[in-house]
PDB file with SEQRES, HELIX, SHEET and CRYST1 records, atoms N, CA, C and O in Angstrom:
SEQRES   1 A   81  MET ALA SER THR VAL GLU LYS LYS LYS SER GLU PRO SER          
SEQRES   2 A   81  LYS THR LEU GLY PRO ILE ILE VAL ASP LEU GLY LYS ARG          
SEQRES   3 A   81  ARG ARG LYS ASP ILE LYS GLN LEU ARG GLN GLY THR GLY          
SEQRES   4 A   81  GLU LEU VAL ASP GLU VAL SER GLU CYS LEU GLN GLU LEU          
SEQRES   5 A   81  VAL ALA SER GLY SER VAL SER ALA ASP ALA GLN PRO VAL          
SEQRES   6 A   81  ILE LEU ILE ILE ARG GLU LYS GLN LYS ASN GLY MET PHE          
SEQRES   7 A   81  LEU ASN GLN                                                  
HELIX    1 AA1 THR A    4  SER A   10  1                                   7    
HELIX    2 AA2 ARG A   28  GLN A   36  1                                   9    
HELIX    3 AA3 GLU A   40  SER A   55  1                                  16    
CRYST1    1.000    1.000    1.000  90.00  90.00  90.00 P 1           1          
ATOM      1  N   MET A   1     -34.739 -10.034  13.748  1.00  0.00           N  
ATOM      2  CA  MET A   1     -34.360  -9.787  12.362  1.00  0.00           C  
ATOM      3  C   MET A   1     -33.294  -8.709  12.363  1.00  0.00           C  
ATOM      4  O   MET A   1     -33.464  -7.689  13.030  1.00  0.00           O  
ATOM      5  N   ALA A   2     -32.217  -8.896  11.649  1.00  0.00           N  
ATOM      6  CA  ALA A   2     -31.123  -7.957  11.604  1.00  0.00           C  
ATOM      7  C   ALA A   2     -31.426  -6.841  10.643  1.00  0.00           C  
ATOM      8  O   ALA A   2     -32.093  -7.034   9.627  1.00  0.00           O  
ATOM      9  N   SER A   3     -30.922  -5.654  10.980  1.00  0.00           N  
ATOM     10  CA  SER A   3     -31.119  -4.516  10.065  1.00  0.00           C  
ATOM     11  C   SER A   3     -30.197  -4.638   8.883  1.00  0.00           C  
ATOM     12  O   SER A   3     -29.301  -5.482   8.860  1.00  0.00           O  
ATOM     13  N   THR A   4     -30.422  -3.785   7.892  1.00  0.00           N  
ATOM     14  CA  THR A   4     -29.601  -3.863   6.651  1.00  0.00           C  
ATOM     15  C   THR A   4     -28.148  -3.513   6.949  1.00  0.00           C  
ATOM     16  O   THR A   4     -27.240  -4.043   6.310  1.00  0.00           O  
ATOM     17  N   VAL A   5     -27.922  -2.627   7.913  1.00  0.00           N  
ATOM     18  CA  VAL A   5     -26.553  -2.280   8.289  1.00  0.00           C  
ATOM     19  C   VAL A   5     -25.839  -3.499   8.857  1.00  0.00           C  
ATOM     20  O   VAL A   5     -24.693  -3.778   8.503  1.00  0.00           O  
ATOM     21  N   GLU A   6     -26.507  -4.210   9.723  1.00  0.00           N  
ATOM     22  CA  GLU A   6     -25.926  -5.412  10.344  1.00  0.00           C  
ATOM     23  C   GLU A   6     -25.699  -6.477   9.294  1.00  0.00           C  
ATOM     24  O   GLU A   6     -24.688  -7.177   9.356  1.00  0.00           O  
ATOM     25  N   LYS A   7     -26.592  -6.631   8.334  1.00  0.00           N  
ATOM     26  CA  LYS A   7     -26.425  -7.611   7.295  1.00  0.00           C  
ATOM     27  C   LYS A   7     -25.209  -7.320   6.445  1.00  0.00           C  
ATOM     28  O   LYS A   7     -24.473  -8.235   6.077  1.00  0.00           O  
ATOM     29  N   LYS A   8     -24.985  -6.019   6.120  1.00  0.00           N  
ATOM     30  CA  LYS A   8     -23.845  -5.626   5.308  1.00  0.00           C  
ATOM     31  C   LYS A   8     -22.547  -5.920   6.040  1.00  0.00           C  
ATOM     32  O   LYS A   8     -21.564  -6.315   5.414  1.00  0.00           O  
ATOM     33  N   LYS A   9     -22.525  -5.737   7.349  1.00  0.00           N  
ATOM     34  CA  LYS A   9     -21.350  -5.996   8.121  1.00  0.00           C  
ATOM     35  C   LYS A   9     -21.001  -7.482   8.168  1.00  0.00           C  
ATOM     36  O   LYS A   9     -19.825  -7.847   8.167  1.00  0.00           O  
ATOM     37  N   SER A  10     -22.020  -8.334   8.208  1.00  0.00           N  
ATOM     38  CA  SER A  10     -21.783  -9.754   8.330  1.00  0.00           C  
ATOM     39  C   SER A  10     -21.482 -10.382   6.967  1.00  0.00           C  
ATOM     40  O   SER A  10     -20.908 -11.470   6.924  1.00  0.00           O  
ATOM     41  N   GLU A  11     -21.848  -9.738   5.851  1.00  0.00           N  
ATOM     42  CA  GLU A  11     -21.556 -10.304   4.538  1.00  0.00           C  
ATOM     43  C   GLU A  11     -20.091 -10.083   4.207  1.00  0.00           C  
ATOM     44  O   GLU A  11     -19.535  -9.039   4.545  1.00  0.00           O  
ATOM     45  N   PRO A  12     -19.453 -11.053   3.548  1.00  0.00           N  
ATOM     46  CA  PRO A  12     -18.056 -10.858   3.157  1.00  0.00           C  
ATOM     47  C   PRO A  12     -17.973  -9.810   2.044  1.00  0.00           C  
ATOM     48  O   PRO A  12     -18.844  -9.737   1.177  1.00  0.00           O  
ATOM     49  N   SER A  13     -16.924  -9.010   2.083  1.00  0.00           N  
ATOM     50  CA  SER A  13     -16.760  -7.977   1.063  1.00  0.00           C  
ATOM     51  C   SER A  13     -16.255  -8.607  -0.234  1.00  0.00           C  
ATOM     52  O   SER A  13     -15.688  -9.700  -0.233  1.00  0.00           O  
ATOM     53  N   LYS A  14     -16.472  -7.897  -1.333  1.00  0.00           N  
ATOM     54  CA  LYS A  14     -16.049  -8.394  -2.652  1.00  0.00           C  
ATOM     55  C   LYS A  14     -14.547  -8.395  -2.679  1.00  0.00           C  
ATOM     56  O   LYS A  14     -13.906  -7.466  -2.187  1.00  0.00           O  
ATOM     57  N   THR A  15     -13.978  -9.446  -3.258  1.00  0.00           N  
ATOM     58  CA  THR A  15     -12.537  -9.485  -3.372  1.00  0.00           C  
ATOM     59  C   THR A  15     -12.121  -8.790  -4.638  1.00  0.00           C  
ATOM     60  O   THR A  15     -12.481  -9.221  -5.734  1.00  0.00           O  
ATOM     61  N   LEU A  16     -11.372  -7.725  -4.506  1.00  0.00           N  
ATOM     62  CA  LEU A  16     -10.965  -6.928  -5.676  1.00  0.00           C  
ATOM     63  C   LEU A  16      -9.604  -7.340  -6.163  1.00  0.00           C  
ATOM     64  O   LEU A  16      -9.202  -6.920  -7.248  1.00  0.00           O  
ATOM     65  N   GLY A  17      -8.879  -8.134  -5.424  1.00  0.00           N  
ATOM     66  CA  GLY A  17      -7.509  -8.462  -5.789  1.00  0.00           C  
ATOM     67  C   GLY A  17      -6.568  -7.474  -5.135  1.00  0.00           C  
ATOM     68  O   GLY A  17      -7.004  -6.594  -4.393  1.00  0.00           O  
ATOM     69  N   PRO A  18      -5.298  -7.610  -5.401  1.00  0.00           N  
ATOM     70  CA  PRO A  18      -4.332  -6.743  -4.771  1.00  0.00           C  
ATOM     71  C   PRO A  18      -4.433  -5.318  -5.289  1.00  0.00           C  
ATOM     72  O   PRO A  18      -4.725  -5.096  -6.464  1.00  0.00           O  
ATOM     73  N   ILE A  19      -4.189  -4.352  -4.405  1.00  0.00           N  
ATOM     74  CA  ILE A  19      -4.132  -2.987  -4.784  1.00  0.00           C  
ATOM     75  C   ILE A  19      -2.658  -2.579  -4.759  1.00  0.00           C  
ATOM     76  O   ILE A  19      -2.000  -2.664  -3.722  1.00  0.00           O  
ATOM     77  N   ILE A  20      -2.156  -2.142  -5.891  1.00  0.00           N  
ATOM     78  CA  ILE A  20      -0.722  -1.806  -5.945  1.00  0.00           C  
ATOM     79  C   ILE A  20      -0.570  -0.303  -6.107  1.00  0.00           C  
ATOM     80  O   ILE A  20      -1.168   0.299  -6.999  1.00  0.00           O  
ATOM     81  N   VAL A  21       0.225   0.291  -5.250  1.00  0.00           N  
ATOM     82  CA  VAL A  21       0.491   1.701  -5.294  1.00  0.00           C  
ATOM     83  C   VAL A  21       1.973   1.903  -5.529  1.00  0.00           C  
ATOM     84  O   VAL A  21       2.793   1.493  -4.708  1.00  0.00           O  
ATOM     85  N   ASP A  22       2.332   2.536  -6.651  1.00  0.00           N  
ATOM     86  CA  ASP A  22       3.728   2.824  -6.938  1.00  0.00           C  
ATOM     87  C   ASP A  22       4.093   4.153  -6.340  1.00  0.00           C  
ATOM     88  O   ASP A  22       3.543   5.182  -6.733  1.00  0.00           O  
ATOM     89  N   LEU A  23       5.013   4.156  -5.394  1.00  0.00           N  
ATOM     90  CA  LEU A  23       5.446   5.411  -4.793  1.00  0.00           C  
ATOM     91  C   LEU A  23       6.626   6.039  -5.504  1.00  0.00           C  
ATOM     92  O   LEU A  23       7.122   7.081  -5.077  1.00  0.00           O  
ATOM     93  N   GLY A  24       7.075   5.432  -6.563  1.00  0.00           N  
ATOM     94  CA  GLY A  24       8.128   6.001  -7.389  1.00  0.00           C  
ATOM     95  C   GLY A  24       9.500   5.802  -6.760  1.00  0.00           C  
ATOM     96  O   GLY A  24       9.632   5.162  -5.717  1.00  0.00           O  
ATOM     97  N   LYS A  25      10.503   6.350  -7.397  1.00  0.00           N  
ATOM     98  CA  LYS A  25      11.868   6.260  -6.872  1.00  0.00           C  
ATOM     99  C   LYS A  25      11.990   7.089  -5.610  1.00  0.00           C  
ATOM    100  O   LYS A  25      11.477   8.206  -5.528  1.00  0.00           O  
ATOM    101  N   ARG A  26      12.663   6.537  -4.648  1.00  0.00           N  
ATOM    102  CA  ARG A  26      12.861   7.234  -3.385  1.00  0.00           C  
ATOM    103  C   ARG A  26      14.315   7.084  -2.954  1.00  0.00           C  
ATOM    104  O   ARG A  26      15.036   6.191  -3.401  1.00  0.00           O  
ATOM    105  N   ARG A  27      14.716   7.987  -2.073  1.00  0.00           N  
ATOM    106  CA  ARG A  27      16.082   7.908  -1.543  1.00  0.00           C  
ATOM    107  C   ARG A  27      16.244   6.713  -0.627  1.00  0.00           C  
ATOM    108  O   ARG A  27      15.284   6.236  -0.022  1.00  0.00           O  
ATOM    109  N   ARG A  28      17.445   6.250  -0.539  1.00  0.00           N  
ATOM    110  CA  ARG A  28      17.754   5.097   0.318  1.00  0.00           C  
ATOM    111  C   ARG A  28      17.373   5.374   1.761  1.00  0.00           C  
ATOM    112  O   ARG A  28      16.888   4.480   2.454  1.00  0.00           O  
ATOM    113  N   LYS A  29      17.587   6.619   2.232  1.00  0.00           N  
ATOM    114  CA  LYS A  29      17.251   6.992   3.592  1.00  0.00           C  
ATOM    115  C   LYS A  29      15.727   6.899   3.845  1.00  0.00           C  
ATOM    116  O   LYS A  29      15.304   6.467   4.918  1.00  0.00           O  
ATOM    117  N   ASP A  30      14.915   7.302   2.861  1.00  0.00           N  
ATOM    118  CA  ASP A  30      13.475   7.224   3.008  1.00  0.00           C  
ATOM    119  C   ASP A  30      13.014   5.773   3.105  1.00  0.00           C  
ATOM    120  O   ASP A  30      12.132   5.447   3.899  1.00  0.00           O  
ATOM    121  N   ILE A  31      13.612   4.911   2.298  1.00  0.00           N  
ATOM    122  CA  ILE A  31      13.244   3.467   2.335  1.00  0.00           C  
ATOM    123  C   ILE A  31      13.656   2.829   3.666  1.00  0.00           C  
ATOM    124  O   ILE A  31      12.941   1.998   4.226  1.00  0.00           O  
ATOM    125  N   LYS A  32      14.828   3.242   4.154  1.00  0.00           N  
ATOM    126  CA  LYS A  32      15.271   2.710   5.433  1.00  0.00           C  
ATOM    127  C   LYS A  32      14.341   3.142   6.565  1.00  0.00           C  
ATOM    128  O   LYS A  32      14.030   2.348   7.454  1.00  0.00           O  
ATOM    129  N   GLN A  33      13.902   4.387   6.534  1.00  0.00           N  
ATOM    130  CA  GLN A  33      12.962   4.886   7.533  1.00  0.00           C  
ATOM    131  C   GLN A  33      11.612   4.158   7.420  1.00  0.00           C  
ATOM    132  O   GLN A  33      10.989   3.861   8.440  1.00  0.00           O  
ATOM    133  N   LEU A  34      11.157   3.870   6.204  1.00  0.00           N  
ATOM    134  CA  LEU A  34       9.915   3.150   6.003  1.00  0.00           C  
ATOM    135  C   LEU A  34      10.021   1.738   6.624  1.00  0.00           C  
ATOM    136  O   LEU A  34       9.081   1.270   7.267  1.00  0.00           O  
ATOM    137  N   ARG A  35      11.140   1.088   6.432  1.00  0.00           N  
ATOM    138  CA  ARG A  35      11.345  -0.221   7.034  1.00  0.00           C  
ATOM    139  C   ARG A  35      11.282  -0.170   8.565  1.00  0.00           C  
ATOM    140  O   ARG A  35      10.884  -1.138   9.214  1.00  0.00           O  
ATOM    141  N   GLN A  36      11.680   0.969   9.127  1.00  0.00           N  
ATOM    142  CA  GLN A  36      11.659   1.147  10.598  1.00  0.00           C  
ATOM    143  C   GLN A  36      10.301   1.628  11.079  1.00  0.00           C  
ATOM    144  O   GLN A  36      10.059   1.712  12.283  1.00  0.00           O  
ATOM    145  N   GLY A  37       9.407   1.948  10.135  1.00  0.00           N  
ATOM    146  CA  GLY A  37       8.067   2.416  10.507  1.00  0.00           C  
ATOM    147  C   GLY A  37       7.993   3.883  10.815  1.00  0.00           C  
ATOM    148  O   GLY A  37       7.088   4.329  11.520  1.00  0.00           O  
ATOM    149  N   THR A  38       8.957   4.660  10.282  1.00  0.00           N  
ATOM    150  CA  THR A  38       8.954   6.122  10.506  1.00  0.00           C  
ATOM    151  C   THR A  38       9.156   6.809   9.159  1.00  0.00           C  
ATOM    152  O   THR A  38       9.348   6.150   8.138  1.00  0.00           O  
ATOM    153  N   GLY A  39       9.110   8.118   9.168  1.00  0.00           N  
ATOM    154  CA  GLY A  39       9.433   8.880   7.989  1.00  0.00           C  
ATOM    155  C   GLY A  39       8.237   9.284   7.156  1.00  0.00           C  
ATOM    156  O   GLY A  39       7.097   8.931   7.457  1.00  0.00           O  
ATOM    157  N   GLU A  40       8.521  10.035   6.094  1.00  0.00           N  
ATOM    158  CA  GLU A  40       7.452  10.569   5.240  1.00  0.00           C  
ATOM    159  C   GLU A  40       6.754   9.510   4.412  1.00  0.00           C  
ATOM    160  O   GLU A  40       5.585   9.685   4.071  1.00  0.00           O  
ATOM    161  N   LEU A  41       7.419   8.424   4.077  1.00  0.00           N  
ATOM    162  CA  LEU A  41       6.775   7.343   3.292  1.00  0.00           C  
ATOM    163  C   LEU A  41       5.702   6.642   4.113  1.00  0.00           C  
ATOM    164  O   LEU A  41       4.689   6.213   3.561  1.00  0.00           O  
ATOM    165  N   VAL A  42       5.901   6.520   5.383  1.00  0.00           N  
ATOM    166  CA  VAL A  42       4.864   5.921   6.251  1.00  0.00           C  
ATOM    167  C   VAL A  42       3.607   6.797   6.242  1.00  0.00           C  
ATOM    168  O   VAL A  42       2.480   6.302   6.191  1.00  0.00           O  
ATOM    169  N   ASP A  43       3.841   8.133   6.293  1.00  0.00           N  
ATOM    170  CA  ASP A  43       2.719   9.083   6.239  1.00  0.00           C  
ATOM    171  C   ASP A  43       2.020   8.979   4.890  1.00  0.00           C  
ATOM    172  O   ASP A  43       0.792   9.019   4.817  1.00  0.00           O  
ATOM    173  N   GLU A  44       2.815   8.842   3.808  1.00  0.00           N  
ATOM    174  CA  GLU A  44       2.222   8.752   2.482  1.00  0.00           C  
ATOM    175  C   GLU A  44       1.400   7.475   2.317  1.00  0.00           C  
ATOM    176  O   GLU A  44       0.327   7.512   1.716  1.00  0.00           O  
ATOM    177  N   VAL A  45       1.877   6.365   2.830  1.00  0.00           N  
ATOM    178  CA  VAL A  45       1.110   5.108   2.783  1.00  0.00           C  
ATOM    179  C   VAL A  45      -0.147   5.226   3.589  1.00  0.00           C  
ATOM    180  O   VAL A  45      -1.197   4.742   3.165  1.00  0.00           O  
ATOM    181  N   SER A  46      -0.076   5.865   4.760  1.00  0.00           N  
ATOM    182  CA  SER A  46      -1.258   6.063   5.617  1.00  0.00           C  
ATOM    183  C   SER A  46      -2.307   6.902   4.912  1.00  0.00           C  
ATOM    184  O   SER A  46      -3.492   6.574   4.963  1.00  0.00           O  
ATOM    185  N   GLU A  47      -1.892   7.986   4.250  1.00  0.00           N  
ATOM    186  CA  GLU A  47      -2.823   8.839   3.502  1.00  0.00           C  
ATOM    187  C   GLU A  47      -3.488   8.066   2.344  1.00  0.00           C  
ATOM    188  O   GLU A  47      -4.686   8.192   2.092  1.00  0.00           O  
ATOM    189  N   CYS A  48      -2.673   7.277   1.666  1.00  0.00           N  
ATOM    190  CA  CYS A  48      -3.219   6.493   0.558  1.00  0.00           C  
ATOM    191  C   CYS A  48      -4.248   5.498   1.072  1.00  0.00           C  
ATOM    192  O   CYS A  48      -5.296   5.324   0.450  1.00  0.00           O  
ATOM    193  N   LEU A  49      -3.973   4.841   2.194  1.00  0.00           N  
ATOM    194  CA  LEU A  49      -4.902   3.901   2.766  1.00  0.00           C  
ATOM    195  C   LEU A  49      -6.202   4.607   3.205  1.00  0.00           C  
ATOM    196  O   LEU A  49      -7.287   4.046   3.053  1.00  0.00           O  
ATOM    197  N   GLN A  50      -6.098   5.810   3.738  1.00  0.00           N  
ATOM    198  CA  GLN A  50      -7.283   6.566   4.140  1.00  0.00           C  
ATOM    199  C   GLN A  50      -8.117   6.932   2.924  1.00  0.00           C  
ATOM    200  O   GLN A  50      -9.346   6.906   2.992  1.00  0.00           O  
ATOM    201  N   GLU A  51      -7.471   7.274   1.806  1.00  0.00           N  
ATOM    202  CA  GLU A  51      -8.216   7.605   0.580  1.00  0.00           C  
ATOM    203  C   GLU A  51      -8.949   6.381   0.061  1.00  0.00           C  
ATOM    204  O   GLU A  51     -10.087   6.486  -0.395  1.00  0.00           O  
ATOM    205  N   LEU A  52      -8.297   5.204   0.127  1.00  0.00           N  
ATOM    206  CA  LEU A  52      -8.931   3.977  -0.344  1.00  0.00           C  
ATOM    207  C   LEU A  52     -10.114   3.586   0.529  1.00  0.00           C  
ATOM    208  O   LEU A  52     -11.117   3.080   0.026  1.00  0.00           O  
ATOM    209  N   VAL A  53     -10.005   3.818   1.840  1.00  0.00           N  
ATOM    210  CA  VAL A  53     -11.098   3.522   2.753  1.00  0.00           C  
ATOM    211  C   VAL A  53     -12.265   4.497   2.484  1.00  0.00           C  
ATOM    212  O   VAL A  53     -13.425   4.085   2.482  1.00  0.00           O  
ATOM    213  N   ALA A  54     -11.961   5.774   2.261  1.00  0.00           N  
ATOM    214  CA  ALA A  54     -12.993   6.770   1.976  1.00  0.00           C  
ATOM    215  C   ALA A  54     -13.743   6.475   0.687  1.00  0.00           C  
ATOM    216  O   ALA A  54     -14.945   6.718   0.586  1.00  0.00           O  
ATOM    217  N   SER A  55     -13.020   5.947  -0.298  1.00  0.00           N  
ATOM    218  CA  SER A  55     -13.662   5.632  -1.583  1.00  0.00           C  
ATOM    219  C   SER A  55     -14.393   4.304  -1.548  1.00  0.00           C  
ATOM    220  O   SER A  55     -15.154   3.989  -2.463  1.00  0.00           O  
ATOM    221  N   GLY A  56     -14.174   3.537  -0.520  1.00  0.00           N  
ATOM    222  CA  GLY A  56     -14.863   2.246  -0.410  1.00  0.00           C  
ATOM    223  C   GLY A  56     -14.124   1.120  -1.083  1.00  0.00           C  
ATOM    224  O   GLY A  56     -14.687   0.035  -1.232  1.00  0.00           O  
ATOM    225  N   SER A  57     -12.886   1.325  -1.497  1.00  0.00           N  
ATOM    226  CA  SER A  57     -12.139   0.284  -2.191  1.00  0.00           C  
ATOM    227  C   SER A  57     -11.642  -0.789  -1.218  1.00  0.00           C  
ATOM    228  O   SER A  57     -11.512  -1.953  -1.598  1.00  0.00           O  
ATOM    229  N   VAL A  58     -11.365  -0.411   0.025  1.00  0.00           N  
ATOM    230  CA  VAL A  58     -10.950  -1.357   1.039  1.00  0.00           C  
ATOM    231  C   VAL A  58     -11.744  -1.085   2.307  1.00  0.00           C  
ATOM    232  O   VAL A  58     -12.327  -0.015   2.481  1.00  0.00           O  
ATOM    233  N   SER A  59     -11.751  -2.083   3.189  1.00  0.00           N  
ATOM    234  CA  SER A  59     -12.495  -1.948   4.437  1.00  0.00           C  
ATOM    235  C   SER A  59     -11.690  -1.077   5.437  1.00  0.00           C  
ATOM    236  O   SER A  59     -10.479  -0.905   5.299  1.00  0.00           O  
ATOM    237  N   ALA A  60     -12.367  -0.566   6.389  1.00  0.00           N  
ATOM    238  CA  ALA A  60     -11.729   0.348   7.355  1.00  0.00           C  
ATOM    239  C   ALA A  60     -10.695  -0.361   8.216  1.00  0.00           C  
ATOM    240  O   ALA A  60      -9.790   0.291   8.736  1.00  0.00           O  
ATOM    241  N   ASP A  61     -10.801  -1.679   8.383  1.00  0.00           N  
ATOM    242  CA  ASP A  61      -9.835  -2.408   9.234  1.00  0.00           C  
ATOM    243  C   ASP A  61      -8.711  -3.016   8.399  1.00  0.00           C  
ATOM    244  O   ASP A  61      -7.966  -3.853   8.908  1.00  0.00           O  
ATOM    245  N   ALA A  62      -8.566  -2.628   7.156  1.00  0.00           N  
ATOM    246  CA  ALA A  62      -7.513  -3.202   6.284  1.00  0.00           C  
ATOM    247  C   ALA A  62      -6.145  -2.790   6.773  1.00  0.00           C  
ATOM    248  O   ALA A  62      -5.955  -1.665   7.236  1.00  0.00           O  
ATOM    249  N   GLN A  63      -5.194  -3.698   6.671  1.00  0.00           N  
ATOM    250  CA  GLN A  63      -3.812  -3.443   7.038  1.00  0.00           C  
ATOM    251  C   GLN A  63      -2.962  -3.372   5.769  1.00  0.00           C  
ATOM    252  O   GLN A  63      -3.085  -4.240   4.905  1.00  0.00           O  
ATOM    253  N   PRO A  64      -2.123  -2.379   5.640  1.00  0.00           N  
ATOM    254  CA  PRO A  64      -1.324  -2.273   4.399  1.00  0.00           C  
ATOM    255  C   PRO A  64      -0.182  -3.308   4.411  1.00  0.00           C  
ATOM    256  O   PRO A  64       0.374  -3.627   5.462  1.00  0.00           O  
ATOM    257  N   VAL A  65       0.131  -3.793   3.279  1.00  0.00           N  
ATOM    258  CA  VAL A  65       1.248  -4.720   3.078  1.00  0.00           C  
ATOM    259  C   VAL A  65       2.202  -3.983   2.120  1.00  0.00           C  
ATOM    260  O   VAL A  65       1.830  -3.681   0.987  1.00  0.00           O  
ATOM    261  N   ILE A  66       3.399  -3.704   2.566  1.00  0.00           N  
ATOM    262  CA  ILE A  66       4.365  -2.951   1.772  1.00  0.00           C  
ATOM    263  C   ILE A  66       5.513  -3.858   1.353  1.00  0.00           C  
ATOM    264  O   ILE A  66       6.174  -4.467   2.195  1.00  0.00           O  
ATOM    265  N   LEU A  67       5.742  -3.941   0.072  1.00  0.00           N  
ATOM    266  CA  LEU A  67       6.839  -4.700  -0.493  1.00  0.00           C  
ATOM    267  C   LEU A  67       7.799  -3.739  -1.129  1.00  0.00           C  
ATOM    268  O   LEU A  67       7.383  -2.900  -1.928  1.00  0.00           O  
ATOM    269  N   ILE A  68       9.061  -3.827  -0.807  1.00  0.00           N  
ATOM    270  CA  ILE A  68      10.059  -2.977  -1.439  1.00  0.00           C  
ATOM    271  C   ILE A  68      10.897  -3.882  -2.308  1.00  0.00           C  
ATOM    272  O   ILE A  68      11.575  -4.799  -1.844  1.00  0.00           O  
ATOM    273  N   ILE A  69      10.820  -3.584  -3.586  1.00  0.00           N  
ATOM    274  CA  ILE A  69      11.498  -4.400  -4.591  1.00  0.00           C  
ATOM    275  C   ILE A  69      12.443  -3.531  -5.398  1.00  0.00           C  
ATOM    276  O   ILE A  69      12.051  -2.472  -5.887  1.00  0.00           O  
ATOM    277  N   ARG A  70      13.636  -3.953  -5.537  1.00  0.00           N  
ATOM    278  CA  ARG A  70      14.607  -3.239  -6.360  1.00  0.00           C  
ATOM    279  C   ARG A  70      15.078  -4.163  -7.461  1.00  0.00           C  
ATOM    280  O   ARG A  70      15.408  -5.323  -7.213  1.00  0.00           O  
ATOM    281  N   GLU A  71      15.108  -3.651  -8.673  1.00  0.00           N  
ATOM    282  CA  GLU A  71      15.594  -4.459  -9.785  1.00  0.00           C  
ATOM    283  C   GLU A  71      17.098  -4.551  -9.714  1.00  0.00           C  
ATOM    284  O   GLU A  71      17.792  -3.552  -9.530  1.00  0.00           O  
ATOM    285  N   LYS A  72      17.592  -5.770  -9.863  1.00  0.00           N  
ATOM    286  CA  LYS A  72      19.020  -6.020  -9.817  1.00  0.00           C  
ATOM    287  C   LYS A  72      19.598  -5.618 -11.170  1.00  0.00           C  
ATOM    288  O   LYS A  72      19.087  -5.984 -12.228  1.00  0.00           O  
ATOM    289  N   GLN A  73      20.701  -4.841 -11.092  1.00  0.00           N  
ATOM    290  CA  GLN A  73      21.398  -4.450 -12.325  1.00  0.00           C  
ATOM    291  C   GLN A  73      22.198  -5.623 -12.868  1.00  0.00           C  
ATOM    292  O   GLN A  73      22.803  -6.391 -12.121  1.00  0.00           O  
ATOM    293  N   LYS A  74      22.182  -5.741 -14.205  1.00  0.00           N  
ATOM    294  CA  LYS A  74      22.966  -6.791 -14.811  1.00  0.00           C  
ATOM    295  C   LYS A  74      24.468  -6.388 -14.800  1.00  0.00           C  
ATOM    296  O   LYS A  74      24.821  -5.224 -14.995  1.00  0.00           O  
ATOM    297  N   ASN A  75      25.297  -7.364 -14.572  1.00  0.00           N  
ATOM    298  CA  ASN A  75      26.736  -7.096 -14.556  1.00  0.00           C  
ATOM    299  C   ASN A  75      27.244  -6.749 -15.925  1.00  0.00           C  
ATOM    300  O   ASN A  75      26.868  -7.404 -16.898  1.00  0.00           O  
ATOM    301  N   GLY A  76      28.084  -5.747 -16.042  1.00  0.00           N  
ATOM    302  CA  GLY A  76      28.703  -5.375 -17.333  1.00  0.00           C  
ATOM    303  C   GLY A  76      27.791  -4.478 -18.160  1.00  0.00           C  
ATOM    304  O   GLY A  76      28.178  -4.071 -19.255  1.00  0.00           O  
ATOM    305  N   MET A  77      26.641  -4.169 -17.694  1.00  0.00           N  
ATOM    306  CA  MET A  77      25.755  -3.287 -18.476  1.00  0.00           C  
ATOM    307  C   MET A  77      25.903  -1.861 -18.017  1.00  0.00           C  
ATOM    308  O   MET A  77      25.716  -1.572 -16.836  1.00  0.00           O  
ATOM    309  N   PHE A  78      26.236  -0.957 -18.924  1.00  0.00           N  
ATOM    310  CA  PHE A  78      26.319   0.438 -18.612  1.00  0.00           C  
ATOM    311  C   PHE A  78      25.263   1.189 -19.442  1.00  0.00           C  
ATOM    312  O   PHE A  78      25.295   1.166 -20.673  1.00  0.00           O  
ATOM    313  N   LEU A  79      24.364   1.830 -18.771  1.00  0.00           N  
ATOM    314  CA  LEU A  79      23.260   2.500 -19.456  1.00  0.00           C  
ATOM    315  C   LEU A  79      23.663   3.844 -20.070  1.00  0.00           C  
ATOM    316  O   LEU A  79      23.022   4.286 -21.024  1.00  0.00           O  
ATOM    317  N   ASN A  80      24.675   4.487 -19.569  1.00  0.00           N  
ATOM    318  CA  ASN A  80      25.039   5.811 -20.055  1.00  0.00           C  
ATOM    319  C   ASN A  80      26.207   5.790 -21.039  1.00  0.00           C  
ATOM    320  O   ASN A  80      27.120   6.606 -20.916  1.00  0.00           O  
ATOM    321  N   GLN A  81      26.200   4.908 -21.980  1.00  0.00           N  
ATOM    322  CA  GLN A  81      27.265   4.865 -22.955  1.00  0.00           C  
ATOM    323  C   GLN A  81      26.874   5.573 -24.210  1.00  0.00           C  
ATOM    324  O   GLN A  81      27.661   5.638 -25.154  1.00  0.00           O  
TER     325      GLN A  81                                                      
END                                                                             
């Protein structure tokens, strides 16, 4: 008979859906370093993942998925008029 700890490990975790973390506006250099897997944004993502693991929101073996999306500016639109 399996112990309760072993049962919890074998049971699938609840699906919470995607977790989205907005890191705000960043410099082009920081984003480039993130794409290369270096820099302060990589550290920030790692810290965020550790906090989520500690709170129980994600499992300890979760891998982060980082999407970098920039909004395309409309041609002919000037915001500072």
